[in-house]
C-alpha positions as CSV (number, residue, x, y, z in Angstrom):
1,M,23.0,-30.2,32.1
2,P,19.3,-31.0,31.7
3,Q,16.9,-28.0,31.4
4,R,14.7,-27.2,34.4
5,R,11.1,-26.7,33.5
6,G,8.0,-25.5,35.3
7,D,4.8,-27.5,35.5
8,N,3.5,-25.6,32.4
9,G,6.6,-26.5,30.3
10,R,8.4,-23.1,30.7
11,V,12.2,-23.4,30.7
12,L,13.6,-22.0,33.9
13,T,17.1,-20.5,34.3
14,N,19.5,-21.5,37.0
15,N,18.4,-18.8,39.4
16,Q,14.7,-18.7,38.4
17,Q,12.1,-20.2,40.7
18,P,8.8,-21.7,39.5
19,T,5.9,-19.3,39.6
20,T,2.4,-20.0,40.8
21,N,1.4,-21.0,37.2
22,D,4.4,-23.5,37.2
23,R,3.4,-25.3,40.4
24,P,1.0,-28.1,40.2
25,I,-2.4,-27.5,41.8
26,A,-2.8,-29.4,45.1
27,R,-5.0,-32.5,44.6
28,L,-7.0,-34.5,47.0
29,H,-5.9,-38.0,48.0
30,L,-8.6,-40.0,46.3
31,P,-9.6,-43.7,46.0
32,V,-8.6,-45.3,42.7
33,W,-12.2,-45.1,41.2
34,L,-12.2,-41.3,41.7
35,R,-8.8,-40.5,40.4
36,P,-8.8,-38.6,37.1
37,P,-7.6,-40.3,34.0
38,P,-4.5,-39.2,31.9
39,K,-4.8,-35.8,30.2
40,H,-5.6,-37.3,26.8
41,Q,-8.8,-38.9,28.3
42,R,-9.9,-35.8,30.3
43,Q,-12.6,-34.8,27.7
44,V,-14.7,-37.9,28.1
45,F,-14.0,-37.9,31.9
46,A,-15.5,-34.4,32.3
47,L,-18.8,-35.6,30.6
48,Q,-18.9,-38.8,32.7
49,F,-18.7,-36.7,35.8
50,L,-21.7,-34.6,34.8
51,P,-24.5,-37.0,36.1
52,L,-22.7,-37.3,39.4
53,Y,-22.4,-33.6,39.7
54,I,-26.1,-33.1,39.1
55,V,-27.1,-35.8,41.6
56,V,-24.7,-34.4,44.3
57,A,-26.0,-30.8,43.7
58,V,-29.6,-31.9,44.0
59,L,-29.0,-33.9,47.2
60,L,-26.9,-31.1,48.7
61,F,-29.8,-28.6,48.1
62,L,-32.4,-31.0,49.6
63,V,-30.3,-31.6,52.7
64,L,-29.4,-27.9,53.3
65,S,-32.9,-26.6,52.5
66,T,-34.5,-29.2,54.8
67,G,-32.0,-28.5,57.6
68,I,-32.4,-24.7,57.4
69,S,-36.2,-25.0,57.3
70,Y,-36.1,-26.7,60.7
71,L,-33.8,-24.0,62.1
72,L,-35.7,-21.0,60.9
73,P,-38.0,-19.6,63.6
74,A,-41.8,-19.8,63.0
75,G,-43.2,-16.8,61.3
76,T,-40.1,-16.1,59.2
77,P,-41.2,-13.8,56.3
78,R,-41.7,-15.5,53.0
79,L,-39.2,-13.3,51.2
80,W,-36.4,-14.2,53.6
81,G,-37.2,-17.8,53.1
82,S,-37.0,-17.3,49.3
83,L,-33.7,-15.5,49.6
84,L,-32.2,-18.4,51.6
85,A,-33.5,-20.8,49.1
86,K,-31.8,-19.0,46.2
87,A,-28.5,-18.7,48.2
88,I,-28.7,-22.5,48.9
89,L,-29.3,-23.2,45.2
90,A,-26.3,-21.1,44.2
91,F,-24.1,-22.9,46.8
92,A,-25.4,-26.4,45.9
93,M,-24.5,-25.9,42.2
94,T,-21.0,-24.5,42.8
95,A,-19.7,-26.6,45.7
96,P,-19.7,-30.0,43.8
97,A,-17.9,-28.2,40.9
98,L,-15.3,-26.9,43.3
99,A,-14.7,-30.5,44.5
100,I,-14.4,-31.7,40.9
101,S,-11.9,-29.1,40.2
102,R,-9.8,-30.4,43.1
103,I,-10.2,-34.0,41.9
104,E,-9.1,-33.0,38.3
105,G,-6.4,-30.8,39.5
106,R,-7.6,-27.8,37.5
107,P,-8.5,-24.2,38.6
108,F,-12.1,-23.7,39.5
109,G,-12.1,-20.7,37.2
110,D,-12.1,-23.1,34.2
111,F,-15.7,-23.6,35.0
112,G,-16.6,-19.9,34.4
113,L,-16.3,-18.1,37.7
114,P,-12.6,-17.3,38.3
115,A,-12.1,-15.7,41.8
116,A,-9.6,-13.2,40.4
117,H,-12.4,-11.6,38.4
118,A,-15.2,-11.8,41.0
119,F,-17.2,-8.5,41.1
120,G,-14.5,-6.8,38.9
121,R,-14.8,-4.7,35.8
122,L,-16.7,-7.3,33.7
123,F,-19.3,-7.8,36.5
124,W,-20.0,-4.0,36.8
125,L,-20.0,-3.6,33.0
126,G,-22.6,-6.3,32.9
127,V,-24.6,-4.5,35.6
128,L,-24.5,-1.4,33.5
129,W,-25.7,-3.3,30.4
130,G,-28.6,-4.9,32.3
131,L,-29.8,-1.6,33.7
132,C,-29.5,0.3,30.4
133,F,-30.9,-2.3,28.0
134,L,-33.9,-3.2,30.2
135,S,-34.6,0.6,30.5
136,V,-34.3,0.9,26.7
137,L,-36.9,-1.9,26.2
138,L,-39.3,-0.3,28.7
139,F,-38.8,3.1,27.2
140,T,-39.7,1.7,23.8
141,L,-42.9,0.3,25.2
142,R,-43.6,3.7,26.7
143,V,-43.1,5.4,23.4
144,A,-45.4,2.9,21.8
145,G,-48.1,3.9,24.4
146,T,-48.2,0.4,26.0
147,L,-46.5,1.2,29.3
148,S,-47.1,3.7,32.1
149,Y,-44.3,4.1,34.7
150,G,-46.8,4.9,37.4
151,S,-46.1,6.5,40.8
152,V,-43.4,5.9,43.4
153,A,-44.6,3.2,45.8
154,L,-41.7,3.4,48.4
155,H,-40.3,6.2,50.5
156,G,-37.5,6.9,52.9
157,A,-35.4,4.1,54.3
158,H,-37.7,1.5,52.7
159,I,-36.2,2.3,49.3
160,W,-32.6,1.4,50.3
161,K,-33.6,-1.6,52.4
162,L,-35.6,-3.2,49.7
163,A,-33.2,-2.2,46.9
164,T,-30.4,-4.0,48.9
165,F,-32.6,-7.0,49.6
166,W,-33.5,-7.5,45.9
167,A,-29.9,-6.8,44.8
168,I,-28.7,-9.7,47.0
169,F,-31.7,-11.9,45.9
170,F,-31.2,-11.5,42.2
171,L,-27.4,-11.8,42.6
172,C,-28.1,-15.3,44.0
173,V,-30.5,-16.0,41.2
174,A,-27.9,-15.0,38.6
175,L,-25.2,-17.0,40.1
176,F,-27.4,-20.1,40.3
177,E,-28.8,-19.9,36.8
178,E,-25.6,-18.8,35.1
179,F,-23.4,-21.5,36.7
180,T,-26.1,-24.2,36.3
181,F,-26.6,-23.6,32.6
182,R,-23.3,-22.0,31.5
183,G,-20.8,-23.1,34.1
184,Y,-19.7,-26.6,34.8
185,T,-22.4,-28.2,32.6
186,Q,-21.3,-26.1,29.7
187,F,-17.7,-26.9,30.3
188,A,-18.4,-30.7,30.6
189,I,-20.5,-31.0,27.5
190,Q,-18.4,-28.7,25.3
191,Q,-15.4,-31.0,25.9
192,V,-17.0,-33.6,23.7
193,A,-19.6,-31.7,21.6
194,G,-17.9,-28.3,21.2
195,F,-18.9,-24.9,22.6
196,W,-21.9,-23.9,20.4
197,P,-23.6,-27.3,20.3
198,A,-23.4,-27.4,24.1
199,A,-24.6,-23.8,24.3
200,V,-27.6,-24.5,22.1
201,L,-28.5,-27.6,24.0
202,L,-28.4,-25.9,27.4
203,S,-30.2,-22.8,26.2
204,G,-33.0,-25.0,24.9
205,I,-33.2,-26.7,28.3
206,F,-33.2,-23.2,30.0
207,A,-36.0,-22.1,27.8
208,Y,-38.0,-25.3,28.4
209,I,-37.8,-24.8,32.2
210,H,-38.9,-21.2,31.8
211,H,-42.0,-22.4,29.9
212,S,-43.3,-23.7,33.2
213,N,-43.4,-20.2,34.7
214,P,-46.9,-18.8,35.5
215,G,-48.6,-17.4,32.4
216,E,-45.6,-18.1,30.2
217,T,-46.1,-17.8,26.4
218,W,-44.2,-19.1,23.5
219,F,-42.8,-15.7,22.8
220,G,-41.5,-15.6,26.4
221,T,-40.0,-19.1,26.1
222,L,-38.2,-18.3,22.9
223,G,-37.0,-15.0,24.4
224,A,-35.6,-16.9,27.4
225,G,-33.7,-19.2,25.0
226,A,-32.4,-16.2,23.0
227,V,-31.2,-14.4,26.1
228,A,-29.5,-17.6,27.2
229,L,-27.7,-17.8,23.9
230,F,-26.5,-14.2,24.2
231,F,-25.1,-15.0,27.7
232,C,-23.3,-17.9,26.1
233,F,-21.9,-15.5,23.6
234,T,-20.6,-13.2,26.4
235,L,-18.9,-16.3,28.0
236,R,-17.3,-17.1,24.7
237,R,-15.9,-13.7,24.2
238,T,-14.9,-12.8,27.8
239,G,-13.8,-16.2,28.9
240,N,-15.9,-16.2,32.1
241,L,-19.4,-15.7,33.4
242,W,-18.9,-12.5,35.4
243,F,-20.3,-10.2,32.7
244,A,-23.4,-12.5,32.4
245,V,-23.9,-12.7,36.1
246,G,-23.8,-8.9,36.5
247,M,-26.2,-8.3,33.6
248,H,-28.6,-11.1,34.6
249,A,-28.8,-9.8,38.2
250,A,-29.2,-6.1,37.2
251,W,-31.8,-6.9,34.5
252,D,-34.0,-8.8,37.0
253,W,-33.4,-6.2,39.7
254,A,-34.5,-3.3,37.4
255,Q,-37.5,-5.3,36.1
256,S,-38.8,-6.5,39.5
257,F,-37.7,-3.8,42.0
258,F,-37.1,-0.6,40.1
259,Y,-39.9,-0.7,37.6
260,G,-42.2,-3.2,39.2
261,V,-43.2,-5.0,36.0
262,P,-43.8,-8.8,35.7
263,D,-40.6,-10.9,35.5
264,S,-41.4,-14.3,33.9
265,G,-45.0,-13.9,35.0
266,V,-44.3,-12.9,38.6
267,V,-44.7,-9.4,40.1
268,E,-42.6,-9.2,43.2
269,P,-43.7,-7.2,46.3
270,G,-41.8,-4.2,47.5
271,H,-41.0,-2.5,44.2
272,L,-40.2,1.1,43.7
273,L,-42.4,2.1,40.8
274,Q,-45.9,0.9,40.0
275,A,-45.5,0.5,36.3
276,S,-48.3,-1.1,34.3
277,L,-48.5,-2.6,30.8
278,H,-51.5,-2.2,28.5
279,G,-51.9,-3.3,24.9
280,P,-51.6,-6.4,22.8
281,A,-49.7,-9.2,24.5
282,W,-47.4,-9.8,21.6
283,L,-46.0,-6.3,22.1
284,T,-46.1,-5.9,25.9
285,G,-45.5,-9.5,26.8
286,G,-48.9,-9.7,28.6
287,T,-48.8,-11.5,31.9
288,V,-45.2,-12.7,31.2
289,G,-43.9,-9.1,31.2
290,P,-41.5,-7.4,28.8
291,E,-39.5,-10.6,28.4
292,G,-42.4,-12.0,26.4
293,S,-42.5,-9.0,24.0
294,V,-41.4,-9.4,20.4
295,L,-39.3,-6.3,20.9
296,L,-37.0,-8.4,23.1
297,F,-35.7,-10.2,19.9
298,A,-34.8,-6.9,18.3
299,L,-33.1,-5.8,21.5
300,I,-31.1,-9.0,21.7
301,A,-29.9,-8.5,18.1
302,V,-28.7,-5.0,19.1
303,M,-27.0,-6.3,22.2
304,W,-25.3,-9.0,20.1
305,F,-24.1,-6.5,17.6
306,V,-22.7,-4.0,20.2
307,F,-21.1,-6.8,22.3
308,D,-19.4,-8.1,19.1
309,R,-17.8,-4.7,18.6
310,V,-16.8,-4.2,22.2
311,F,-15.4,-7.7,22.6
312,P,-14.2,-8.7,19.1
313,A,-13.2,-12.3,18.3
314,R,-9.6,-13.1,19.5
315,P,-7.3,-15.0,17.2
316,I,-5.3,-17.6,19.1
317,S,-2.3,-19.5,17.6
318,P,-1.9,-23.0,18.9
319,P,1.6,-23.6,20.4
320,R,2.4,-26.6,18.2
321,H,0.7,-25.6,14.9
322,G,1.2,-22.9,12.4
323,D,-2.5,-22.2,11.8
324,T,-4.6,-19.8,13.8
325,E,-7.8,-20.5,15.6
326,T,-10.4,-17.8,16.2
327,I,-12.6,-17.6,19.4
328,A,-15.9,-16.5,17.8
């Protein structure tokens, strides 16, 4: 009697039914020119889809942002418009990737944001890291005599309202930036070039884009690239982007709302503390803020070391070979 097998190759007994992992993922009915190639050609196919993904994402953002701008009532506060723009950016980058996952018949989670881990343990651990390590950086500047925490600028219900607003705002920023530079684009390029070459390339692009921020310096640009590489490292070790999303959002929230220091050259309104920086720009970051300080590189080295101990490399044995591969 021939053996019954699930879609993943697992042998099934007579009374055993296929599990969710055994069942093929539902695919869209597509024209021939959009149908994915055989599995042995998928690596090149993923890279070929990248330009189309970028074009569709840009067009989707332009259409949605233009449409919403007409629907918004006159006199809508600028901050609400900025929040909507960030939310649209996050949606515009993830929606085309979701469509591609359906076309390829693969889980959307393969691109870095599995729904099963959404806002789970890794996300909140990332939030804790973002709050703690940003506070460590600012405390070091305080000890060096180059930062004053200042006085409290908000009181009463304004604290919670603005804290919630900026939390949602920077969550949208984190989802957009992480998925844009370490989500589908990282997945597509690494299929051909490998993980770390793709990570270095995209981190370089991320740093280059940051260089256009107001008052950006070369220290700030290099720091942005180094932080991007660290987030790539967290993706490599955890297998998804939820830690990076949590840390990214919390870092920006603490920097802009809680402490009120410049974030990539921008001081956002409605911050809790009125912290101020004074001293040499190479130490304080100058107009860029703490992300332009040379101390950031030492902090990244510490974070890399600690993360390597908390999430050690995982040895993985390929199913058809006797050697062992390590996820570094």
